[in-house]
C-alpha positions in Angstrom: -190.4 97.3 65.2 -191.4 99.0 68.5 -189.2 101.8 70.0 -187.9 99.5 72.8 -186.7 97.0 70.2 -185.3 99.7 68.0 -183.3 101.2 70.9 -182.0 97.7 71.8 -180.8 97.2 68.2 -179.2 100.6 68.0 -177.5 100.0 71.3 -176.1 96.7 70.0 -174.9 98.4 66.8 -173.2 101.2 68.8 -171.6 98.6 71.1 -170.4 96.6 68.1 -169.0 99.8 66.5 -167.1 100.7 69.7 -165.7 97.2 70.1 -164.6 97.2 66.4 -162.8 100.5 66.8 -161.2 99.3 70.1 -159.9 96.1 68.6 -158.7 97.7 65.4 -156.8 100.3 67.4 -155.5 97.6 69.7 -154.3 95.6 66.8 -152.6 98.5 65.0 -151.2 100.6 67.9 -147.8 99.5 69.3 -147.0 100.7 72.8 -143.9 102.8 73.1 -141.2 101.5 75.4 -138.1 103.5 76.6 -135.0 102.0 78.1 -131.6 103.3 78.9 -128.4 102.9 80.9 -124.6 103.4 80.8 -122.0 101.9 78.5 -118.7 102.8 77.0 -118.2 105.6 79.5 -121.4 107.3 78.4 -125.2 106.8 78.3 -127.5 105.0 76.0 -131.2 105.6 75.2 -133.6 103.4 73.2 -137.1 104.0 72.1 -139.1 101.2 70.4 -142.7 100.2 69.7 -143.8 96.7 70.5 -147.3 95.2 70.6 -146.1 92.6 73.0 -144.7 95.3 75.3 -141.5 93.3 75.9 -138.8 94.8 78.1 -135.4 94.3 76.4 -133.4 96.3 79.0 -131.7 93.2 80.5 -130.9 91.7 77.1 -129.4 95.0 75.9 -127.3 95.4 79.0 -126.0 91.9 78.6 -125.3 92.4 74.9 -123.4 95.7 75.6 -121.4 94.0 78.4 -120.2 91.4 76.0 -119.5 94.0 73.3 -117.3 95.9 75.8 -115.4 92.8 76.6 -114.3 92.7 73.0 -113.6 96.4 72.1 -113.2 98.5 75.3 -109.6 99.6 75.8 -110.4 100.6 79.4 -111.2 97.0 80.4 -108.0 95.1 81.4 -109.3 91.8 80.2 -111.0 92.9 77.0 -109.9 91.4 73.7 -108.5 94.7 72.4 -106.5 95.1 75.6 -105.2 91.5 75.2 -104.1 92.4 71.7 -102.5 95.7 72.6 -100.5 94.1 75.4 -99.6 90.9 73.5 -98.7 90.2 69.9 -101.7 88.6 68.3 -105.3 87.6 69.1 -107.6 84.8 68.0 -111.1 86.2 68.0 -113.4 84.7 70.7 -116.3 87.1 70.3 -118.0 88.2 67.0 -117.2 91.9 67.1 -113.5 92.3 66.6 -113.2 91.1 63.0 -116.1 93.1 61.5 -114.7 96.4 63.0 -111.3 95.6 61.7 -112.7 95.0 58.2 -114.6 98.3 58.2 -111.6 100.1 59.6 -109.4 98.8 56.9 -111.9 100.0 54.2 -112.4 103.5 55.6 -108.6 104.0 56.4 -107.9 103.4 52.7 -110.8 105.5 51.4 -109.9 108.4 53.7 -106.2 108.2 52.7 -105.3 107.6 56.4 -107.4 110.3 58.0 -109.1 107.6 59.9 -106.6 105.2 61.4 -107.3 103.1 64.6 -103.6 102.5 65.2 -103.4 106.0 66.7 -103.7 104.4 70.2 -100.1 105.3 71.2 -100.7 108.9 70.2 -104.1 109.0 72.0 -102.3 107.8 75.1 -99.4 110.2 74.7 -101.8 113.2 74.5 -103.8 112.0 77.6 -107.0 110.8 75.9 -106.6 107.1 76.6 -106.2 104.7 79.5 -102.5 105.4 79.9 -100.9 108.5 81.7 -100.4 111.5 79.5 -96.8 112.2 78.3 -97.2 115.8 77.1 -94.9 114.8 74.2 -92.4 117.1 72.5 -91.8 117.0 68.8 -89.1 114.3 69.1 -91.3 112.1 71.1 -94.2 112.5 68.6 -91.9 111.6 65.8 -90.8 108.5 67.7 -94.4 107.4 68.4 -95.3 107.9 64.7 -92.9 105.2 63.7 -95.4 102.6 65.0 -98.6 104.2 63.8 -100.1 103.0 60.5 -102.9 100.5 59.7 -100.6 98.8 57.2 -98.8 97.3 60.2 -102.0 95.4 61.1 -102.8 92.0 59.5 -105.9 90.0 60.0 -108.1 87.2 58.6 -111.4 85.7 59.6 -110.3 84.3 62.9 -107.1 86.2 64.1 -105.3 89.6 64.1 -101.6 90.2 64.4 -99.1 93.0 63.7 -95.7 93.6 62.2 -94.4 95.7 65.2 -95.0 94.8 68.8 -95.5 98.5 69.7 -98.5 99.0 67.4 -101.8 99.3 69.3 -105.4 99.6 68.3 -108.0 102.1 69.5 -111.6 101.7 68.1 -113.0 104.7 70.1 -113.8 106.5 66.8 -115.9 103.6 65.5 -116.9 101.3 68.4 -119.8 103.4 69.7 -121.4 103.5 66.2 -120.8 99.8 65.9 -122.4 99.2 69.3 -125.5 101.1 68.1 -125.7 98.9 65.1 -125.4 95.7 67.2 -128.2 96.8 69.5 -130.5 97.8 66.6 -129.8 94.5 64.9 -130.8 92.6 68.1 -134.1 94.5 68.3 -134.9 94.0 64.6 -134.2 90.2 65.0 -136.9 90.3 67.7 -139.5 91.8 65.4 -139.1 95.5 66.3 -139.7 97.5 63.1 -139.8 101.0 64.6 -136.9 102.0 66.8 -134.4 104.7 67.8 -131.1 103.6 69.4 -128.6 106.1 70.7 -125.2 105.6 72.5 -123.3 108.8 73.4 -124.9 110.8 70.6 -124.5 108.2 67.8 -127.9 107.1 66.4 -129.6 104.4 64.4 -133.3 104.6 63.4 -135.7 102.2 61.8 -139.2 102.9 60.7 -140.9 105.9 62.1 -141.8 107.5 65.4 -145.3 106.2 65.5 -146.5 108.5 68.3 -145.6 111.6 66.3 -146.5 110.0 62.9 -143.2 111.1 61.3 -139.6 110.1 60.9 -137.3 110.2 63.9 -135.9 113.6 64.7 -132.3 113.9 65.9 -130.7 117.1 67.2 -127.2 118.1 66.1 -125.3 120.0 68.9 -124.2 123.6 68.3 -120.4 123.8 68.2 -120.5 126.3 71.1 -122.4 123.9 73.4 -121.0 123.1 76.8 -121.8 120.4 79.3 -124.1 122.9 81.1 -125.5 124.6 78.0 -126.3 122.2 75.3 -128.3 123.5 72.3 -128.9 122.4 68.7 -127.7 124.1 65.6 -129.8 121.8 63.4 -132.2 118.9 63.3 -132.2 115.8 61.1 -135.2 113.7 60.3 -134.2 110.1 59.8 -135.9 106.9 58.7 -133.9 103.7 58.3 -130.6 105.7 58.6 -127.8 106.2 61.0 -126.2 109.5 62.2 -122.9 110.1 64.0 -121.3 113.3 65.0 -117.7 114.1 65.8 -116.7 117.4 67.4 -114.6 118.8 70.2 -117.5 119.8 72.3 -116.5 118.3 75.7 -113.6 115.9 75.1 -110.5 118.0 75.3 -107.7 118.7 77.7 -106.4 122.1 78.9 -102.7 122.4 79.5 -101.0 125.7 80.4 -104.0 127.5 79.0 -104.0 125.6 75.7 -106.8 123.5 74.5 -105.9 120.1 73.1 -108.5 118.4 70.9 -109.1 114.7 71.4 -109.0 114.1 67.7 -105.5 113.1 66.7 -104.1 113.5 63.2 -102.4 110.2 62.3 -100.2 112.0 59.8 -98.7 114.7 62.0 -99.2 113.0 65.4 -100.7 116.1 66.9 -104.2 117.0 68.1 -106.2 118.5 65.2 -106.3 122.3 64.9 -108.4 123.2 61.9 -111.4 125.4 61.1 -113.8 122.5 61.1 -115.9 122.4 64.3 -118.1 119.3 63.9 -119.0 116.7 61.3 -122.3 114.9 61.4 -122.5 112.0 59.0 -125.6 110.1 57.8 -125.1 106.6 56.4 -126.8 103.2 56.2 -125.1 102.0 59.4 -123.6 103.8 62.4 -120.2 102.1 62.3 -119.6 103.8 58.9 -121.0 107.1 60.0 -119.0 107.1 63.2 -115.7 106.5 61.4 -116.3 109.0 58.6 -117.2 111.7 61.1 -113.8 111.3 62.7 -112.1 111.2 59.3 -113.7 114.5 58.3 -112.6 116.1 61.6 -109.0 115.1 60.8 -109.0 116.2 57.2 -110.9 119.5 57.7 -114.0 120.8 56.1 -112.6 121.7 52.7 -111.0 118.2 52.0 -114.1 116.5 53.5 -116.5 118.4 51.2 -114.4 117.7 48.2 -114.2 114.0 49.1 -117.9 113.5 49.8 -118.9 113.5 46.1 -116.9 110.3 45.6 -118.4 108.5 48.6 -121.4 106.3 48.0 -124.0 106.3 50.8 -122.2 108.8 52.9 -123.6 112.3 53.5 -122.7 115.0 55.9 -123.6 118.2 57.7 -120.5 120.1 58.7 -119.9 123.2 60.8 -116.7 125.3 60.6 -115.2 128.6 61.6 -115.3 131.4 59.0 -112.7 134.1 58.7 -114.9 136.6 60.4 -115.4 134.4 63.4 -118.9 133.3 62.5 -120.0 129.7 62.1 -120.4 128.3 58.6 -122.4 125.2 57.7 -122.3 122.8 54.8 -125.1 120.3 54.0 -124.7 117.5 51.4 -127.3 117.9 48.6 -128.8 114.5 49.1 -129.7 115.2 52.8 -130.8 118.8 52.3 -134.5 117.9 52.6 -134.0 116.2 56.0 -131.8 118.8 57.7 -133.4 121.9 59.3 -131.2 124.7 60.7 -132.3 125.9 64.1 -132.3 129.6 63.6 
């Protein structure tokens, strides 16, 4: 074989090798897509990998619009508003009954620390769509008479109540549920690696292909403000959900006093405990979201004691220590995926 022929053969082999590498990479690499927008009074961000490079932004916006038409108390024509201003509701959308079912389960398991019938109290303290009452003790006691999930009855197609004054507020579970709904939609369309976040509540599936590792989620430091947001810890998640409840930004100042947006269904007053934040990791974000609120209501000591009996629920909790410093607690099962930000 002369040199010219050898060079031609080598060139063909090199070209074939380059093309092979190109097509292998093309077949195994999934382009990253990022979409976002506003929903539920906050923002959402989604990262996913898709060989077909499909843009799901319009589909997600439409899905969230319908979701809000079911569970958003700030919409005058939503299903939940119709229920709160009426007596009963026959479900027209697929979201109300599942969130009722999960709420019933977590209300029972948390011994009432999580209770979506706190809506009248949420309004009274100025954290809902109604005007704040700034209630005194007698008014709080009066409102408490129609708070309690046992006053809600439902089946597969309808929900009703024993007292006309009872109202529902799913703000402590709906964002997490919305994250689940969006993630399920993407999975149904063949997306295996995704990160869905609405207002800090997160669902992950697969891995972050670009970084070749699980998805990393920051947990806000309890002393964070709107203008100075920093992380106290990071969690690495794969096929898990994470939701955090804390009093970072959602509070009300009245006569120099800070009122937490987390209401204790037992006392009727905003929570004032040593617990600062609760970040819950679970299989789905609806569960994580509700338990994060329940832990804020019951406080870190009761929450830590209860965690051992909860299957599939783990937590990272921050709280104020007696010397004024911040203490942390991490469930044993999630210790390997939580990194403190020293």
